[in-house]
mmCIF file as gemmi writes it, N, C-alpha and C atoms, coordinates in Angstrom:
data_model
loop_
_atom_site.group_PDB
_atom_site.id
_atom_site.type_symbol
_atom_site.label_atom_id
_atom_site.label_alt_id
_atom_site.label_comp_id
_atom_site.label_asym_id
_atom_site.label_entity_id
_atom_site.label_seq_id
_atom_site.pdbx_PDB_ins_code
_atom_site.Cartn_x
_atom_site.Cartn_y
_atom_site.Cartn_z
_atom_site.occupancy
_atom_site.B_iso_or_equiv
_atom_site.pdbx_formal_charge
_atom_site.auth_seq_id
_atom_site.auth_asym_id
_atom_site.pdbx_PDB_model_num
ATOM 1 N N . UNK Axp A 1 ? 151.535 107.412 98.688 1 0 ? 1 A 1
ATOM 2 C CA . UNK Axp A 1 ? 150.159 106.934 98.001 1 0 ? 1 A 1
ATOM 3 C C . UNK Axp A 1 ? 150.266 107.64 96.64 1 0 ? 1 A 1
ATOM 4 N N . UNK Axp A 2 ? 149.584 107.043 95.693 1 0 ? 2 A 1
ATOM 5 C CA . UNK Axp A 2 ? 149.522 107.398 94.48 1 0 ? 2 A 1
ATOM 6 C C . UNK Axp A 2 ? 148.319 108.568 94.266 1 0 ? 2 A 1
ATOM 7 N N . UNK Axp A 3 ? 148.486 109.244 93.431 1 0 ? 3 A 1
ATOM 8 C CA . UNK Axp A 3 ? 147.441 110.393 93.14 1 0 ? 3 A 1
ATOM 9 C C . UNK Axp A 3 ? 146.084 109.839 92.859 1 0 ? 3 A 1
ATOM 10 N N . UNK Axp A 4 ? 146.133 108.785 92.215 1 0 ? 4 A 1
ATOM 11 C CA . UNK Axp A 4 ? 144.719 108.132 91.579 1 0 ? 4 A 1
ATOM 12 C C . UNK Axp A 4 ? 144.371 107.42 92.665 1 0 ? 4 A 1
ATOM 13 N N . UNK Axp A 5 ? 144.933 106.905 93.647 1 0 ? 5 A 1
ATOM 14 C CA . UNK Axp A 5 ? 144.301 106.184 94.809 1 0 ? 5 A 1
ATOM 15 C C . UNK Axp A 5 ? 143.731 107.283 95.708 1 0 ? 5 A 1
ATOM 16 N N . UNK Axp A 6 ? 144.436 108.466 95.969 1 0 ? 6 A 1
ATOM 17 C CA . UNK Axp A 6 ? 143.874 109.5 96.585 1 0 ? 6 A 1
ATOM 18 C C . UNK Axp A 6 ? 142.491 109.94 96.144 1 0 ? 6 A 1
ATOM 19 N N . UNK Axp A 7 ? 142.561 109.746 95.023 1 0 ? 7 A 1
ATOM 20 C CA . UNK Axp A 7 ? 141.096 110.422 94.183 1 0 ? 7 A 1
ATOM 21 C C . UNK Axp A 7 ? 140.282 109.585 94.378 1 0 ? 7 A 1
ATOM 22 N N . UNK Axp A 8 ? 140.637 108.11 94.271 1 0 ? 8 A 1
ATOM 23 C CA . UNK Axp A 8 ? 139.649 107.105 94.31 1 0 ? 8 A 1
ATOM 24 C C . UNK Axp A 8 ? 138.931 107.134 95.778 1 0 ? 8 A 1
ATOM 25 N N . UNK Axp A 9 ? 139.702 107.268 96.75 1 0 ? 9 A 1
ATOM 26 C CA . UNK Axp A 9 ? 139.377 107.327 98.341 1 0 ? 9 A 1
ATOM 27 C C . UNK Axp A 9 ? 138.423 108.521 98.48 1 0 ? 9 A 1
ATOM 28 N N . UNK Axp A 10 ? 138.934 109.733 97.936 1 0 ? 10 A 1
ATOM 29 C CA . UNK Axp A 10 ? 138.101 111.016 97.99 1 0 ? 10 A 1
ATOM 30 C C . UNK Axp A 10 ? 136.58 110.598 97.487 1 0 ? 10 A 1
ATOM 31 N N . UNK Axp A 11 ? 136.611 109.984 96.254 1 0 ? 11 A 1
ATOM 32 C CA . UNK Axp A 11 ? 135.34 109.918 95.607 1 0 ? 11 A 1
ATOM 33 C C . UNK Axp A 11 ? 134.532 109.059 96.241 1 0 ? 11 A 1
ATOM 34 N N . UNK Axp A 12 ? 134.983 107.923 96.755 1 0 ? 12 A 1
ATOM 35 C CA . UNK Axp A 12 ? 134.18 106.91 97.377 1 0 ? 12 A 1
ATOM 36 C C . UNK Axp A 12 ? 133.792 107.518 98.719 1 0 ? 12 A 1
ATOM 37 N N . UNK Axp A 13 ? 134.419 108.381 99.45 1 0 ? 13 A 1
ATOM 38 C CA . UNK Axp A 13 ? 134.114 109.065 100.805 1 0 ? 13 A 1
ATOM 39 C C . UNK Axp A 13 ? 132.9 110.08 100.355 1 0 ? 13 A 1
ATOM 40 N N . UNK Axp A 14 ? 133.123 110.852 99.223 1 0 ? 14 A 1
ATOM 41 C CA . UNK Axp A 14 ? 132.021 111.807 98.973 1 0 ? 14 A 1
ATOM 42 C C . UNK Axp A 14 ? 130.922 110.938 98.456 1 0 ? 14 A 1
ATOM 43 N N . UNK Axp A 15 ? 130.959 109.991 97.767 1 0 ? 15 A 1
ATOM 44 C CA . UNK Axp A 15 ? 129.655 109.007 97.422 1 0 ? 15 A 1
ATOM 45 C C . UNK Axp A 15 ? 128.964 108.58 98.753 1 0 ? 15 A 1
ATOM 46 N N . UNK Axp A 16 ? 129.68 107.975 99.627 1 0 ? 16 A 1
ATOM 47 C CA . UNK Axp A 16 ? 128.915 107.308 100.805 1 0 ? 16 A 1
ATOM 48 C C . UNK Axp A 16 ? 128.411 108.67 101.433 1 0 ? 16 A 1
ATOM 49 N N . UNK Axp A 17 ? 128.895 109.858 101.812 1 0 ? 17 A 1
ATOM 50 C CA . UNK Axp A 17 ? 128.322 111.143 102.378 1 0 ? 17 A 1
ATOM 51 C C . UNK Axp A 17 ? 127.191 111.424 101.662 1 0 ? 17 A 1
ATOM 52 N N . UNK Axp A 18 ? 127.159 111.524 100.3 1 0 ? 18 A 1
ATOM 53 C CA . UNK Axp A 18 ? 126.139 112.453 99.691 1 0 ? 18 A 1
ATOM 54 C C . UNK Axp A 18 ? 124.778 111.633 99.602 1 0 ? 18 A 1
ATOM 55 N N . UNK Axp A 19 ? 125.144 110.308 99.462 1 0 ? 19 A 1
ATOM 56 C CA . UNK Axp A 19 ? 124.117 109.359 99.102 1 0 ? 19 A 1
ATOM 57 C C . UNK Axp A 19 ? 123.448 109.043 100.552 1 0 ? 19 A 1
ATOM 58 N N . UNK Axp A 20 ? 123.897 109.168 101.705 1 0 ? 20 A 1
ATOM 59 C CA . UNK Axp A 20 ? 123.378 108.884 103.06 1 0 ? 20 A 1
ATOM 60 C C . UNK Axp A 20 ? 122.121 110.143 102.982 1 0 ? 20 A 1
ATOM 61 N N . UNK Axp A 21 ? 121.949 111.021 102.391 1 0 ? 21 A 1
ATOM 62 C CA . UNK Axp A 21 ? 121.184 112.287 102.404 1 0 ? 21 A 1
ATOM 63 C C . UNK Axp A 21 ? 120.083 112.103 101.687 1 0 ? 21 A 1
ATOM 64 N N . UNK Axp A 22 ? 119.549 110.858 100.883 1 0 ? 22 A 1
ATOM 65 C CA . UNK Axp A 22 ? 118.7 110.714 100.083 1 0 ? 22 A 1
ATOM 66 C C . UNK Axp A 22 ? 117.421 110.728 100.851 1 0 ? 22 A 1
ATOM 67 N N . UNK Axp A 23 ? 116.219 111.086 100.624 1 0 ? 23 A 1
ATOM 68 C CA . UNK Axp A 23 ? 114.937 111.068 101.16 1 0 ? 23 A 1
ATOM 69 C C . UNK Axp A 23 ? 114.538 109.672 101.571 1 0 ? 23 A 1
ATOM 70 N N . UNK Axp A 24 ? 114.346 109.218 102.765 1 0 ? 24 A 1
ATOM 71 C CA . UNK Axp A 24 ? 114.236 107.851 103.094 1 0 ? 24 A 1
ATOM 72 C C . UNK Axp A 24 ? 112.35 107.618 103.151 1 0 ? 24 A 1
ATOM 73 N N . UNK Axp A 25 ? 112.233 108.169 104.361 1 0 ? 25 A 1
ATOM 74 C CA . UNK Axp A 25 ? 110.762 107.589 104.834 1 0 ? 25 A 1
ATOM 75 C C . UNK Axp A 25 ? 109.721 108.752 104.999 1 0 ? 25 A 1
ATOM 76 N N . UNK Axp A 26 ? 108.798 108.43 105.464 1 0 ? 26 A 1
ATOM 77 C CA . UNK Axp A 26 ? 107.86 109.591 105.98 1 0 ? 26 A 1
ATOM 78 C C . UNK Axp A 26 ? 108.225 110.278 107.275 1 0 ? 26 A 1
ATOM 79 N N . UNK Axp A 27 ? 107.88 111.545 107.224 1 0 ? 27 A 1
ATOM 80 C CA . UNK Axp A 27 ? 108.101 112.346 108.403 1 0 ? 27 A 1
ATOM 81 C C . UNK Axp A 27 ? 107.055 113.317 108.423 1 0 ? 27 A 1
ATOM 82 N N . UNK Axp A 28 ? 106.588 113.788 109.499 1 0 ? 28 A 1
ATOM 83 C CA . UNK Axp A 28 ? 105.403 114.719 109.602 1 0 ? 28 A 1
ATOM 84 C C . UNK Axp A 28 ? 105.774 116.183 109.26 1 0 ? 28 A 1
ATOM 85 N N . UNK Axp A 29 ? 107.223 116.449 109.052 1 0 ? 29 A 1
ATOM 86 C CA . UNK Axp A 29 ? 107.549 118.036 108.447 1 0 ? 29 A 1
ATOM 87 C C . UNK Axp A 29 ? 107.532 117.761 106.924 1 0 ? 29 A 1
ATOM 88 N N . UNK Axp A 30 ? 106.929 118.833 106.31 1 0 ? 30 A 1
ATOM 89 C CA . UNK Axp A 30 ? 106.963 118.971 104.936 1 0 ? 30 A 1
ATOM 90 C C . UNK Axp A 30 ? 108.482 119.326 104.518 1 0 ? 30 A 1
ATOM 91 N N . UNK Axp A 31 ? 108.724 118.871 103.22 1 0 ? 31 A 1
ATOM 92 C CA . UNK Axp A 31 ? 110.094 119.297 102.896 1 0 ? 31 A 1
ATOM 93 C C . UNK Axp A 31 ? 109.781 120.469 101.633 1 0 ? 31 A 1
ATOM 94 N N . UNK Axp A 32 ? 110.629 121.469 101.845 1 0 ? 32 A 1
ATOM 95 C CA . UNK Axp A 32 ? 110.377 122.541 100.934 1 0 ? 32 A 1
ATOM 96 C C . UNK Axp A 32 ? 111.56 122.912 100.049 1 0 ? 32 A 1
ATOM 97 N N . UNK Axp A 33 ? 111.581 124.352 99.671 1 0 ? 33 A 1
ATOM 98 C CA . UNK Axp A 33 ? 112.524 124.494 98.703 1 0 ? 33 A 1
ATOM 99 C C . UNK Axp A 33 ? 113.995 124.132 98.794 1 0 ? 33 A 1
ATOM 100 N N . UNK Axp A 34 ? 114.698 124.49 99.887 1 0 ? 34 A 1
ATOM 101 C CA . UNK Axp A 34 ? 116.002 123.966 99.878 1 0 ? 34 A 1
ATOM 102 C C . UNK Axp A 34 ? 116.321 122.593 100.196 1 0 ? 34 A 1
ATOM 103 N N . UNK Axp A 35 ? 115.124 121.718 100.758 1 0 ? 35 A 1
ATOM 104 C CA . UNK Axp A 35 ? 115.246 120.477 100.913 1 0 ? 35 A 1
ATOM 105 C C . UNK Axp A 35 ? 115.235 119.782 99.494 1 0 ? 35 A 1
ATOM 106 N N . UNK Axp A 36 ? 114.44 120.448 98.535 1 0 ? 36 A 1
ATOM 107 C CA . UNK Axp A 36 ? 114.444 120.061 97.168 1 0 ? 36 A 1
ATOM 108 C C . UNK Axp A 36 ? 115.466 120.338 96.538 1 0 ? 36 A 1
ATOM 109 N N . UNK Axp A 37 ? 116.411 121.367 96.666 1 0 ? 37 A 1
ATOM 110 C CA . UNK Axp A 37 ? 117.72 121.76 96.29 1 0 ? 37 A 1
ATOM 111 C C . UNK Axp A 37 ? 118.595 120.307 96.5 1 0 ? 37 A 1
ATOM 112 N N . UNK Axp A 38 ? 118.437 119.908 97.717 1 0 ? 38 A 1
ATOM 113 C CA . UNK Axp A 38 ? 119.57 119.033 98.311 1 0 ? 38 A 1
ATOM 114 C C . UNK Axp A 38 ? 119.067 118.032 97.931 1 0 ? 38 A 1
ATOM 115 N N . UNK Axp A 39 ? 117.917 117.335 97.858 1 0 ? 39 A 1
ATOM 116 C CA . UNK Axp A 39 ? 117.656 115.912 97.288 1 0 ? 39 A 1
ATOM 117 C C . UNK Axp A 39 ? 117.714 116.053 95.667 1 0 ? 39 A 1
ATOM 118 N N . UNK Axp A 40 ? 117.722 116.968 94.86 1 0 ? 40 A 1
ATOM 119 C CA . UNK Axp A 40 ? 118.325 117.234 93.717 1 0 ? 40 A 1
ATOM 120 C C . UNK Axp A 40 ? 119.552 117.08 93.331 1 0 ? 40 A 1
ATOM 121 N N . UNK Axp A 41 ? 120.621 117.302 94.288 1 0 ? 41 A 1
ATOM 122 C CA . UNK Axp A 41 ? 121.969 117.237 94.11 1 0 ? 41 A 1
ATOM 123 C C . UNK Axp A 41 ? 122.039 115.75 94.455 1 0 ? 41 A 1
ATOM 124 N N . UNK Axp A 42 ? 121.486 115.064 95.574 1 0 ? 42 A 1
ATOM 125 C CA . UNK Axp A 42 ? 121.852 113.678 95.754 1 0 ? 42 A 1
ATOM 126 C C . UNK Axp A 42 ? 121.094 112.749 94.947 1 0 ? 42 A 1
ATOM 127 N N . UNK Axp A 43 ? 120.328 113.392 94.096 1 0 ? 43 A 1
ATOM 128 C CA . UNK Axp A 43 ? 119.465 112.289 93.133 1 0 ? 43 A 1
ATOM 129 C C . UNK Axp A 43 ? 120.475 111.336 92.316 1 0 ? 43 A 1
ATOM 130 N N . UNK Axp A 44 ? 121.616 111.684 91.769 1 0 ? 44 A 1
ATOM 131 C CA . UNK Axp A 44 ? 122.318 110.55 91.018 1 0 ? 44 A 1
ATOM 132 C C . UNK Axp A 44 ? 122.914 109.479 92.124 1 0 ? 44 A 1
ATOM 133 N N . UNK Axp A 45 ? 123.209 109.758 93.182 1 0 ? 45 A 1
ATOM 134 C CA . UNK Axp A 45 ? 123.67 108.937 94.215 1 0 ? 45 A 1
ATOM 135 C C . UNK Axp A 45 ? 122.55 107.985 94.816 1 0 ? 45 A 1
ATOM 136 N N . UNK Axp A 46 ? 121.491 108.729 94.862 1 0 ? 46 A 1
ATOM 137 C CA . UNK Axp A 46 ? 120.309 107.972 95.298 1 0 ? 46 A 1
ATOM 138 C C . UNK Axp A 46 ? 119.755 106.978 94.291 1 0 ? 46 A 1
ATOM 139 N N . UNK Axp A 47 ? 120.008 107.458 92.83 1 0 ? 47 A 1
ATOM 140 C CA . UNK Axp A 47 ? 119.715 106.825 91.866 1 0 ? 47 A 1
ATOM 141 C C . UNK Axp A 47 ? 120.59 105.223 91.808 1 0 ? 47 A 1
ATOM 142 N N . UNK Axp A 48 ? 121.919 105.499 92.058 1 0 ? 48 A 1
ATOM 143 C CA . UNK Axp A 48 ? 122.848 104.524 91.719 1 0 ? 48 A 1
ATOM 144 C C . UNK Axp A 48 ? 122.386 103.498 93 1 0 ? 48 A 1
ATOM 145 N N . UNK Axp A 49 ? 122.079 103.854 94.33 1 0 ? 49 A 1
ATOM 146 C CA . UNK Axp A 49 ? 121.714 103.133 95.419 1 0 ? 49 A 1
ATOM 147 C C . UNK Axp A 49 ? 120.513 102.566 94.995 1 0 ? 49 A 1
ATOM 148 N N . UNK Axp A 50 ? 119.763 102.946 94.398 1 0 ? 50 A 1
ATOM 149 C CA . UNK Axp A 50 ? 118.181 102.366 94.136 1 0 ? 50 A 1
ATOM 150 C C . UNK Axp A 50 ? 118.567 101.143 92.91 1 0 ? 50 A 1
ATOM 151 N N . UNK Axp A 51 ? 119.237 101.397 92.022 1 0 ? 51 A 1
ATOM 152 C CA . UNK Axp A 51 ? 119.674 100.569 91.037 1 0 ? 51 A 1
ATOM 153 C C . UNK Axp A 51 ? 120.053 99.105 91.648 1 0 ? 51 A 1
ATOM 154 N N . UNK Axp A 52 ? 120.987 99.485 92.523 1 0 ? 52 A 1
ATOM 155 C CA . UNK Axp A 52 ? 121.576 98.064 93.463 1 0 ? 52 A 1
ATOM 156 C C . UNK Axp A 52 ? 120.683 97.565 94.493 1 0 ? 52 A 1
ATOM 157 N N . UNK Axp A 53 ? 119.409 97.88 94.361 1 0 ? 53 A 1
ATOM 158 C CA . UNK Axp A 53 ? 118.39 97.312 95.4 1 0 ? 53 A 1
ATOM 159 C C . UNK Axp A 53 ? 118.349 97.89 96.925 1 0 ? 53 A 1
ATOM 160 N N . UNK Axp A 54 ? 118.984 99.202 97.252 1 0 ? 54 A 1
ATOM 161 C CA . UNK Axp A 54 ? 118.766 99.75 98.532 1 0 ? 54 A 1
ATOM 162 C C . UNK Axp A 54 ? 117.38 100.225 98.42 1 0 ? 54 A 1
ATOM 163 N N . UNK Axp A 55 ? 116.661 100.128 99.739 1 0 ? 55 A 1
ATOM 164 C CA . UNK Axp A 55 ? 115.465 100.927 100.142 1 0 ? 55 A 1
ATOM 165 C C . UNK Axp A 55 ? 115.699 102.517 100.424 1 0 ? 55 A 1
ATOM 166 N N . UNK Axp A 56 ? 116.026 103.181 99.213 1 0 ? 56 A 1
ATOM 167 C CA . UNK Axp A 56 ? 116.238 104.585 99.185 1 0 ? 56 A 1
ATOM 168 C C . UNK Axp A 56 ? 115.249 105.353 98.258 1 0 ? 56 A 1
ATOM 169 N N . UNK Axp A 57 ? 114.604 106.303 98.901 1 0 ? 57 A 1
ATOM 170 C CA . UNK Axp A 57 ? 113.777 107.35 98.245 1 0 ? 57 A 1
ATOM 171 C C . UNK Axp A 57 ? 114.487 108.176 97.428 1 0 ? 57 A 1
ATOM 172 N N . UNK Axp A 58 ? 113.801 108.403 96.28 1 0 ? 58 A 1
ATOM 173 C CA . UNK Axp A 58 ? 114.422 109.229 95.168 1 0 ? 58 A 1
ATOM 174 C C . UNK Axp A 58 ? 113.728 110.645 95.14 1 0 ? 58 A 1
ATOM 175 N N . UNK Axp A 59 ? 112.391 110.742 95.435 1 0 ? 59 A 1
ATOM 176 C CA . UNK Axp A 59 ? 111.752 111.951 95.607 1 0 ? 59 A 1
ATOM 177 C C . UNK Axp A 59 ? 110.887 112.003 97.06 1 0 ? 59 A 1
ATOM 178 N N . UNK Axp A 60 ? 111.006 112.946 97.608 1 0 ? 60 A 1
ATOM 179 C CA . UNK Axp A 60 ? 110.217 113.152 99.003 1 0 ? 60 A 1
ATOM 180 C C . UNK Axp A 60 ? 108.678 113.117 98.944 1 0 ? 60 A 1
ATOM 181 N N . UNK Axp A 61 ? 108.114 112.13 99.372 1 0 ? 61 A 1
ATOM 182 C CA . UNK Axp A 61 ? 106.573 112.157 98.936 1 0 ? 61 A 1
ATOM 183 C C . UNK Axp A 61 ? 106.054 112.971 99.9 1 0 ? 61 A 1
ATOM 184 N N . UNK Axp A 62 ? 106.514 113.488 101.135 1 0 ? 62 A 1
ATOM 185 C CA . UNK Axp A 62 ? 105.66 114.643 101.997 1 0 ? 62 A 1
ATOM 186 C C . UNK Axp A 62 ? 106.559 115.827 101.748 1 0 ? 62 A 1
ATOM 187 N N . UNK Axp A 63 ? 106.37 116.662 100.783 1 0 ? 63 A 1
ATOM 188 C CA . UNK Axp A 63 ? 106.566 117.73 100.462 1 0 ? 63 A 1
ATOM 189 C C . UNK Axp A 63 ? 105.663 119.049 100.087 1 0 ? 63 A 1
ATOM 190 N N . UNK Axp A 64 ? 106.296 120.183 99.999 1 0 ? 64 A 1
ATOM 191 C CA . UNK Axp A 64 ? 105.395 121.208 100.049 1 0 ? 64 A 1
ATOM 192 C C . UNK Axp A 64 ? 104.656 121.686 98.665 1 0 ? 64 A 1
ATOM 193 N N . UNK Axp A 65 ? 104.896 120.772 97.508 1 0 ? 65 A 1
ATOM 194 C CA . UNK Axp A 65 ? 104.307 121.094 96.318 1 0 ? 65 A 1
ATOM 195 C C . UNK Axp A 65 ? 105.165 121.63 95.258 1 0 ? 65 A 1
ATOM 196 N N . UNK Axp A 66 ? 104.834 122.833 94.896 1 0 ? 66 A 1
ATOM 197 C CA . UNK Axp A 66 ? 105.372 123.533 93.814 1 0 ? 66 A 1
ATOM 198 C C . UNK Axp A 66 ? 107.015 123.87 94.048 1 0 ? 66 A 1
ATOM 199 N N . UNK Axp A 67 ? 107.106 124.676 95.502 1 0 ? 67 A 1
ATOM 200 C CA . UNK Axp A 67 ? 108.585 124.985 95.945 1 0 ? 67 A 1
ATOM 201 C C . UNK Axp A 67 ? 109.485 123.832 96.123 1 0 ? 67 A 1
ATOM 202 N N . UNK Axp A 68 ? 109.286 122.556 96.403 1 0 ? 68 A 1
ATOM 203 C CA . UNK Axp A 68 ? 109.81 121.608 96.467 1 0 ? 68 A 1
ATOM 204 C C . UNK Axp A 68 ? 110.314 121.189 95.116 1 0 ? 68 A 1
ATOM 205 N N . UNK Axp A 69 ? 109.163 121.094 94.377 1 0 ? 69 A 1
ATOM 206 C CA . UNK Axp A 69 ? 109.624 120.518 92.872 1 0 ? 69 A 1
ATOM 207 C C . UNK Axp A 69 ? 110.612 121.455 92.19 1 0 ? 69 A 1
ATOM 208 N N . UNK Axp A 70 ? 110.447 122.832 92.417 1 0 ? 70 A 1
ATOM 209 C CA . UNK Axp A 70 ? 111.256 123.858 91.791 1 0 ? 70 A 1
ATOM 210 C C . UNK Axp A 70 ? 112.757 123.385 92.405 1 0 ? 70 A 1
ATOM 211 N N . UNK Axp A 71 ? 112.933 123.365 93.813 1 0 ? 71 A 1
ATOM 212 C CA . UNK Axp A 71 ? 114.112 123.204 94.299 1 0 ? 71 A 1
ATOM 213 C C . UNK Axp A 71 ? 114.757 122.04 93.798 1 0 ? 71 A 1
ATOM 214 N N . UNK Axp A 72 ? 113.934 121.062 93.603 1 0 ? 72 A 1
ATOM 215 C CA . UNK Axp A 72 ? 114.477 119.619 93.07 1 0 ? 72 A 1
ATOM 216 C C . UNK Axp A 72 ? 114.941 119.86 91.636 1 0 ? 72 A 1
ATOM 217 N N . UNK Axp A 73 ? 114.214 120.63 90.783 1 0 ? 73 A 1
ATOM 218 C CA . UNK Axp A 73 ? 114.921 120.848 89.565 1 0 ? 73 A 1
ATOM 219 C C . UNK Axp A 73 ? 115.877 121.593 89.412 1 0 ? 73 A 1
ATOM 220 N N . UNK Axp A 74 ? 116.192 122.63 90.349 1 0 ? 74 A 1
ATOM 221 C CA . UNK Axp A 74 ? 117.313 123.485 90.241 1 0 ? 74 A 1
ATOM 222 C C . UNK Axp A 74 ? 118.539 122.715 90.898 1 0 ? 74 A 1
ATOM 223 N N . UNK Axp A 75 ? 118.206 121.686 91.937 1 0 ? 75 A 1
ATOM 224 C CA . UNK Axp A 75 ? 119.425 120.782 92.32 1 0 ? 75 A 1
ATOM 225 C C . UNK Axp A 75 ? 119.8 120.047 91.223 1 0 ? 75 A 1
ATOM 226 N N . UNK Axp A 76 ? 118.841 119.334 90.538 1 0 ? 76 A 1
ATOM 227 C CA . UNK Axp A 76 ? 119.431 118.537 89.292 1 0 ? 76 A 1
ATOM 228 C C . UNK Axp A 76 ? 120.232 119.404 88.471 1 0 ? 76 A 1
ATOM 229 N N . UNK Axp A 77 ? 119.557 120.64 88.213 1 0 ? 77 A 1
ATOM 230 C CA . UNK Axp A 77 ? 120.306 121.459 87.154 1 0 ? 77 A 1
ATOM 231 C C . UNK Axp A 77 ? 121.615 122.157 87.461 1 0 ? 77 A 1
ATOM 232 N N . UNK Axp A 78 ? 121.937 122.012 88.809 1 0 ? 78 A 1
ATOM 233 C CA . UNK Axp A 78 ? 123.361 122.679 89.306 1 0 ? 78 A 1
ATOM 234 C C . UNK Axp A 78 ? 124.262 121.489 89.137 1 0 ? 78 A 1
ATOM 235 N N . UNK Axp A 79 ? 123.959 120.272 88.804 1 0 ? 79 A 1
ATOM 236 C CA . UNK Axp A 79 ? 124.787 119.385 88.629 1 0 ? 79 A 1
ATOM 237 C C . UNK Axp A 79 ? 125.534 119.186 87.009 1 0 ? 79 A 1
ATOM 238 N N . UNK Axp A 80 ? 124.494 120.015 86.303 1 0 ? 80 A 1
ATOM 239 C CA . UNK Axp A 80 ? 125.118 120.005 84.922 1 0 ? 80 A 1
ATOM 240 C C . UNK Axp A 80 ? 126.502 121.049 84.689 1 0 ? 80 A 1
ATOM 241 N N . UNK Axp A 81 ? 126.806 121.735 85.508 1 0 ? 81 A 1
ATOM 242 C CA . UNK Axp A 81 ? 127.706 122.932 85.309 1 0 ? 81 A 1
ATOM 243 C C . UNK Axp A 81 ? 127.318 124.038 84.468 1 0 ? 81 A 1
ATOM 244 N N . UNK Axp A 82 ? 126.118 124.35 84.281 1 0 ? 82 A 1
ATOM 245 C CA . UNK Axp A 82 ? 125.875 125.641 83.827 1 0 ? 82 A 1
ATOM 246 C C . UNK Axp A 82 ? 125.431 125.353 82.085 1 0 ? 82 A 1
ATOM 247 N N . UNK Axp A 83 ? 125.482 126.588 81.474 1 0 ? 83 A 1
ATOM 248 C CA . UNK Axp A 83 ? 125.119 126.546 79.793 1 0 ? 83 A 1
ATOM 249 C C . UNK Axp A 83 ? 126.546 126.271 79.159 1 0 ? 83 A 1
ATOM 250 N N . UNK Axp A 84 ? 126.561 125.751 78.116 1 0 ? 84 A 1
ATOM 251 C CA . UNK Axp A 84 ? 127.751 125.732 77.174 1 0 ? 84 A 1
ATOM 252 C C . UNK Axp A 84 ? 128.02 126.696 76.565 1 0 ? 84 A 1
ATOM 253 N N . UNK Axp A 85 ? 129.288 127.208 76.236 1 0 ? 85 A 1
ATOM 254 C CA . UNK Axp A 85 ? 129.551 128.267 75.559 1 0 ? 85 A 1
ATOM 255 C C . UNK Axp A 85 ? 130.77 128.128 74.814 1 0 ? 85 A 1
ATOM 256 N N . UNK Axp A 86 ? 130.759 128.416 73.542 1 0 ? 86 A 1
ATOM 257 C CA . UNK Axp A 86 ? 131.857 128.235 72.308 1 0 ? 86 A 1
ATOM 258 C C . UNK Axp A 86 ? 132.782 129.463 72.53 1 0 ? 86 A 1
């Protein structure tokens, strides 16, 4: 198997695994800081699914407020790879 094919299969597998963790519906539990981090990491994959018409939530509606928001921002920021250095 070629290296490019292996990387393609790995990428598609990771895409399906990560996009399955997007916040979907309402639960009685509140989402907190660590759930916010996880949802922030899943955001690009959830956004792709949302663009293709899937019924995927981008942001958990039943959250704890500031701590969820802070975790969500940290999760999104972790995808950037850090600060740029010359």
